[in-house]
PLY file of the C-alpha trace (Angstrom):
ply
format ascii 1.0
element vertex 367
property float x
property float y
property float z
element edge 366
property int vertex1
property int vertex2
end_header
0.12 0.09 0.05
1.31 3.37 -0.89
1.87 6.22 1.63
0.63 9.70 1.73
4.06 10.97 1.03
4.38 8.36 -2.24
1.17 9.42 -3.46
1.43 13.16 -3.40
4.66 12.89 -5.14
3.29 10.89 -8.00
0.10 13.70 -8.00
2.71 16.42 -8.16
4.49 14.59 -10.85
1.18 14.66 -13.20
0.63 18.34 -11.76
4.21 18.98 -13.02
3.58 17.14 -16.60
0.34 19.35 -17.09
2.26 22.74 -16.03
-0.62 23.71 -13.85
1.97 25.77 -11.27
0.35 24.59 -8.43
1.40 21.49 -6.03
0.22 19.50 -3.19
1.94 20.07 -0.04
1.93 18.44 3.15
3.29 19.97 6.06
5.64 17.84 8.55
3.91 16.89 11.62
0.10 17.62 10.02
-2.51 15.62 8.53
-4.12 18.41 6.32
-3.33 19.01 2.59
-2.06 22.36 1.14
-1.79 23.87 -2.24
1.42 25.58 -2.73
2.09 28.42 -5.93
2.64 31.72 -7.01
-0.46 33.42 -6.15
-1.43 37.12 -5.84
-1.21 38.64 -2.45
-3.95 37.91 -0.14
-6.37 40.52 0.74
-4.46 42.93 3.31
-1.00 41.97 2.59
1.72 44.56 2.35
3.02 42.72 -0.90
1.98 44.12 -4.22
3.15 41.41 -6.61
2.36 37.51 -6.68
4.75 35.42 -4.82
4.68 31.56 -3.33
1.94 31.07 -1.06
-0.19 28.19 0.49
-3.82 27.40 0.13
-5.51 25.14 3.14
-7.52 22.92 1.43
-8.83 21.19 5.02
-8.38 17.69 3.38
-7.50 14.76 5.05
-3.72 13.24 3.74
-5.29 9.94 2.55
-5.73 8.58 -0.90
-9.12 10.09 -1.41
-8.22 13.61 -0.42
-4.97 13.53 -2.34
-7.31 12.66 -5.44
-9.36 15.75 -4.82
-6.48 17.88 -4.31
-5.07 16.99 -7.27
-8.43 17.90 -9.03
-8.38 21.44 -7.07
-4.78 22.02 -8.15
-5.73 21.63 -12.01
-8.91 23.83 -11.24
-7.07 26.74 -9.52
-4.00 26.33 -11.82
-6.27 26.97 -14.68
-7.64 30.03 -13.02
-4.24 31.43 -12.06
-3.11 30.73 -15.70
-5.96 33.12 -16.79
-5.82 35.58 -14.15
-9.21 34.86 -12.77
-8.11 33.67 -9.25
-9.53 35.57 -6.51
-8.62 35.17 -2.62
-12.32 35.79 -1.74
-13.49 32.34 -3.16
-10.83 30.18 -0.77
-10.83 32.29 2.70
-12.94 31.62 5.69
-14.31 34.02 7.67
-11.39 33.54 10.14
-8.99 33.97 7.84
-10.18 37.09 6.76
-8.75 38.44 9.98
-5.16 38.62 8.09
-6.43 42.32 6.95
-6.43 43.34 10.70
-3.50 44.50 12.82
-1.39 42.30 14.44
-2.85 43.26 17.79
-6.68 42.44 16.57
-5.38 38.98 15.29
-3.70 38.16 18.61
-6.85 39.39 20.69
-9.07 37.15 18.08
-6.72 34.27 18.02
-6.50 34.13 21.70
-10.59 34.24 22.04
-10.70 31.36 19.50
-8.06 29.41 21.58
-10.03 29.58 24.81
-13.30 29.02 22.80
-11.73 25.41 22.41
-10.87 24.89 25.94
-11.73 26.16 29.57
-9.81 28.75 31.05
-7.81 27.18 34.01
-4.57 27.75 35.53
-3.11 24.95 33.61
-4.26 26.32 30.08
-3.73 30.05 31.12
0.05 29.11 31.64
0.12 27.38 28.50
-1.13 30.34 26.67
1.30 32.35 28.47
4.09 30.67 28.04
3.97 29.19 25.00
2.07 32.02 23.07
1.85 35.16 24.65
5.15 35.63 25.73
6.19 35.68 21.85
3.09 37.78 20.52
3.72 40.55 23.14
7.37 41.11 21.17
5.20 41.96 17.63
4.24 45.43 16.53
0.61 45.37 17.59
-0.33 48.36 15.06
1.08 46.39 11.78
-1.16 44.75 9.35
-0.50 40.94 10.01
1.78 39.66 7.51
4.17 36.88 6.76
7.03 39.28 6.68
6.35 40.74 10.11
6.15 37.25 11.36
8.97 35.90 9.71
11.08 39.26 10.90
10.28 38.41 14.60
11.54 34.72 14.05
14.75 35.94 12.58
15.19 37.98 15.79
16.01 35.29 17.82
19.17 32.91 17.83
19.13 30.29 15.57
19.01 26.72 16.93
17.95 27.48 20.31
14.59 26.60 22.36
13.73 30.55 21.84
13.79 30.12 18.26
11.45 26.75 18.24
9.23 28.51 20.66
8.85 31.29 18.32
8.24 29.39 15.42
5.88 27.36 16.78
3.63 30.27 18.27
4.13 32.59 15.12
3.12 29.37 12.62
0.03 28.60 14.57
-1.00 32.86 14.31
-0.02 32.44 10.88
-2.36 29.10 9.88
-5.35 31.09 11.78
-4.81 33.95 9.64
-4.61 31.97 6.43
-0.96 32.49 5.84
1.58 30.05 4.76
3.55 28.66 7.69
6.02 27.02 5.75
8.79 29.65 6.03
8.20 29.85 9.88
8.26 26.04 9.76
11.60 26.09 7.84
13.25 28.51 10.30
12.97 26.25 13.53
16.51 24.77 13.29
17.82 21.91 14.99
16.97 22.33 18.18
16.17 19.35 20.56
16.84 17.78 23.90
20.04 16.25 22.65
21.34 19.50 22.11
20.80 20.92 25.64
23.94 20.89 28.13
23.39 18.32 30.87
22.31 20.03 34.34
24.74 19.81 37.03
22.45 17.82 39.30
22.99 17.66 43.00
24.19 14.29 44.56
22.09 13.07 47.36
24.74 14.36 50.00
24.16 17.90 48.14
20.63 17.61 48.51
20.95 16.80 52.55
23.53 19.64 52.69
21.55 22.44 51.13
18.58 21.30 53.38
20.83 21.65 56.42
21.33 25.10 55.25
17.95 26.01 55.37
17.28 25.96 58.92
16.47 29.68 58.96
14.30 29.75 56.12
10.18 29.85 56.43
8.85 26.60 57.14
7.22 26.97 53.81
10.34 27.15 51.74
11.99 24.07 53.87
8.81 21.86 53.00
8.56 22.83 49.39
12.08 22.09 49.27
11.71 18.56 50.86
8.86 17.98 48.86
10.58 18.25 45.57
13.56 16.45 47.10
11.38 13.17 47.97
8.87 13.50 45.11
10.09 15.16 42.28
7.03 17.26 42.01
6.81 20.43 39.69
7.29 23.65 41.57
3.72 24.50 40.67
2.16 21.18 41.67
3.11 21.77 45.55
0.27 23.79 45.65
-2.13 21.22 44.50
-1.41 18.22 46.30
-3.78 16.01 47.91
-2.30 14.84 51.18
-5.07 12.99 53.03
-3.32 9.52 52.71
0.17 11.33 53.26
-1.11 12.79 56.61
-2.94 9.43 57.44
0.62 7.69 57.74
1.03 6.55 54.07
4.01 7.64 51.76
1.61 8.49 49.27
1.04 11.79 47.48
-1.27 12.74 45.00
-1.22 15.58 42.54
-4.56 17.05 41.86
-6.07 17.43 38.23
-5.86 20.98 37.79
-1.84 20.78 37.33
0.25 20.33 33.95
-0.35 16.55 33.69
-3.87 15.78 35.73
-4.08 13.45 38.80
-1.20 11.25 39.46
0.29 9.33 42.41
3.90 9.62 43.93
6.19 7.82 46.30
9.30 8.81 47.53
12.60 7.08 46.43
13.97 7.11 49.67
11.61 6.69 52.38
14.13 7.96 55.04
13.54 11.76 53.47
9.92 11.95 54.57
11.06 11.88 58.06
14.64 14.13 57.66
12.83 16.69 55.85
9.98 16.76 58.70
7.46 16.46 55.69
4.32 15.63 57.91
4.63 19.10 59.23
2.98 20.31 56.32
3.85 24.15 55.63
2.49 24.40 52.25
3.55 27.81 50.14
0.71 30.30 50.17
-0.80 31.00 46.49
0.25 34.52 45.14
-1.07 34.12 41.69
-3.69 32.26 39.58
-1.20 30.76 36.83
0.79 27.47 37.44
3.43 29.85 35.99
3.26 32.39 38.92
3.28 29.58 41.21
6.47 28.25 40.27
7.85 31.28 40.18
7.26 32.11 43.67
8.71 28.71 44.57
11.90 29.94 42.14
12.08 33.18 44.28
12.25 31.55 47.64
14.91 29.06 46.56
17.04 32.22 45.10
16.45 34.29 48.25
17.57 31.54 50.50
20.79 30.58 48.80
19.75 27.16 47.51
22.66 26.46 44.99
20.47 25.17 42.51
16.93 25.86 41.03
14.06 24.10 42.02
13.88 21.87 38.71
17.11 20.29 39.52
15.59 18.54 42.61
12.60 17.17 39.93
14.90 16.07 37.50
17.53 14.40 40.07
14.57 12.36 41.32
14.13 11.19 37.82
17.69 10.46 37.54
17.84 8.54 40.77
14.60 6.45 39.88
16.75 5.25 36.92
19.78 4.30 39.30
17.69 2.64 41.56
16.17 0.36 39.10
12.90 1.62 38.89
10.82 0.81 35.66
10.98 3.48 33.27
6.87 3.28 32.54
6.66 3.49 36.65
8.88 6.71 37.16
7.62 8.54 33.95
3.65 7.78 35.24
4.80 9.09 38.73
6.84 12.40 37.07
3.53 13.24 35.15
4.65 12.72 31.66
5.02 10.19 28.63
7.37 7.42 28.61
9.23 8.70 25.49
9.62 11.98 27.12
11.07 10.49 30.29
13.35 8.41 28.32
14.48 11.24 25.86
15.15 13.67 28.95
16.97 11.44 31.55
18.63 8.45 30.00
21.22 10.24 28.61
22.21 11.39 32.01
22.95 7.93 33.08
26.64 7.38 33.69
28.96 4.64 32.79
28.82 3.11 36.59
25.09 3.36 36.35
24.74 1.17 33.45
27.22 -1.17 35.06
25.31 -1.11 37.97
21.80 -2.00 36.09
23.46 -4.89 34.20
24.97 -6.26 37.54
21.02 -6.32 39.23
19.93 -8.35 36.16
22.85 -10.82 36.09
22.59 -11.56 39.50
18.88 -12.31 39.66
0 1
1 2
2 3
3 4
4 5
5 6
6 7
7 8
8 9
9 10
10 11
11 12
12 13
13 14
14 15
15 16
16 17
17 18
18 19
19 20
20 21
21 22
22 23
23 24
24 25
25 26
26 27
27 28
28 29
29 30
30 31
31 32
32 33
33 34
34 35
35 36
36 37
37 38
38 39
39 40
40 41
41 42
42 43
43 44
44 45
45 46
46 47
47 48
48 49
49 50
50 51
51 52
52 53
53 54
54 55
55 56
56 57
57 58
58 59
59 60
60 61
61 62
62 63
63 64
64 65
65 66
66 67
67 68
68 69
69 70
70 71
71 72
72 73
73 74
74 75
75 76
76 77
77 78
78 79
79 80
80 81
81 82
82 83
83 84
84 85
85 86
86 87
87 88
88 89
89 90
90 91
91 92
92 93
93 94
94 95
95 96
96 97
97 98
98 99
99 100
100 101
101 102
102 103
103 104
104 105
105 106
106 107
107 108
108 109
109 110
110 111
111 112
112 113
113 114
114 115
115 116
116 117
117 118
118 119
119 120
120 121
121 122
122 123
123 124
124 125
125 126
126 127
127 128
128 129
129 130
130 131
131 132
132 133
133 134
134 135
135 136
136 137
137 138
138 139
139 140
140 141
141 142
142 143
143 144
144 145
145 146
146 147
147 148
148 149
149 150
150 151
151 152
152 153
153 154
154 155
155 156
156 157
157 158
158 159
159 160
160 161
161 162
162 163
163 164
164 165
165 166
166 167
167 168
168 169
169 170
170 171
171 172
172 173
173 174
174 175
175 176
176 177
177 178
178 179
179 180
180 181
181 182
182 183
183 184
184 185
185 186
186 187
187 188
188 189
189 190
190 191
191 192
192 193
193 194
194 195
195 196
196 197
197 198
198 199
199 200
200 201
201 202
202 203
203 204
204 205
205 206
206 207
207 208
208 209
209 210
210 211
211 212
212 213
213 214
214 215
215 216
216 217
217 218
218 219
219 220
220 221
221 222
222 223
223 224
224 225
225 226
226 227
227 228
228 229
229 230
230 231
231 232
232 233
233 234
234 235
235 236
236 237
237 238
238 239
239 240
240 241
241 242
242 243
243 244
244 245
245 246
246 247
247 248
248 249
249 250
250 251
251 252
252 253
253 254
254 255
255 256
256 257
257 258
258 259
259 260
260 261
261 262
262 263
263 264
264 265
265 266
266 267
267 268
268 269
269 270
270 271
271 272
272 273
273 274
274 275
275 276
276 277
277 278
278 279
279 280
280 281
281 282
282 283
283 284
284 285
285 286
286 287
287 288
288 289
289 290
290 291
291 292
292 293
293 294
294 295
295 296
296 297
297 298
298 299
299 300
300 301
301 302
302 303
303 304
304 305
305 306
306 307
307 308
308 309
309 310
310 311
311 312
312 313
313 314
314 315
315 316
316 317
317 318
318 319
319 320
320 321
321 322
322 323
323 324
324 325
325 326
326 327
327 328
328 329
329 330
330 331
331 332
332 333
333 334
334 335
335 336
336 337
337 338
338 339
339 340
340 341
341 342
342 343
343 344
344 345
345 346
346 347
347 348
348 349
349 350
350 351
351 352
352 353
353 354
354 355
355 356
356 357
357 358
358 359
359 360
360 361
361 362
362 363
363 364
364 365
365 366
């Protein structure tokens, strides 16, 4: 059975032979088809001459969709040749927003974003961190064009997390406004988890030493530190813990469903840390903001003020690496940490030392 990529390639060869001037395009990571060609400027565009653009079809990338797309490509190619192509026949009401300013488009996109999901601390954090952080750098009074979005992406350092985040957010805004996101996709670069530098994670001895140096810190700082060390929770999850079982004598702690990854159960890898860090003397931090991001910032600020020699997330990452070293199954530790097995393996297995590998091998051989 032929793959969609093969079917698209064959269709494009036929279109090229017929000199339609339009080809079928499947954006990487997407499931819907586009047509690409030299089209006249969209309404509201700052461009004055025809240039390569994409036209959204909304067709699925399967055999039927590709067949229909090929017919549309021939039809539109004919209109372009005759000078009769009109964007008004292909733009949806949402896409007409491209005639508006950047500020208006962002506001409209935000309304659309939250019309599809409930506005909660979790979704607000996602919007603020993944989208608004990028959109607030845009010139709000300019008309939204691909040139404006591309300039914003090019203003970031190539092959960085920032460039990747800008291209993702700007591409989403481009698609919403009916603009071709392909140039933004191509600017993403090669950033990935493999290109990040390994963190200087604290050893168990360093974790305990830093705890001892917090003897004069407020109770909430010490408790937050101990919970992150023993349970590997995210900073903002300290504000959303169900401690009913824990206070009844169990070592089990539950993260409630209003956090980043929903409800889950966590157990400590070193049970003695529950006592050492006095975790049953519960002193949770006070929530000072509505978003998960602000809650996480409060923990970071507390660590920094009281001179903890590493940021909060290092305790979480150290928990993950410790889980690998003690032989906890990856699927179990990933579930406790609240992310997928793929993310867990990609993020943490690269930090295993040669000694870690030898100890893991010895445990299996001795069984």
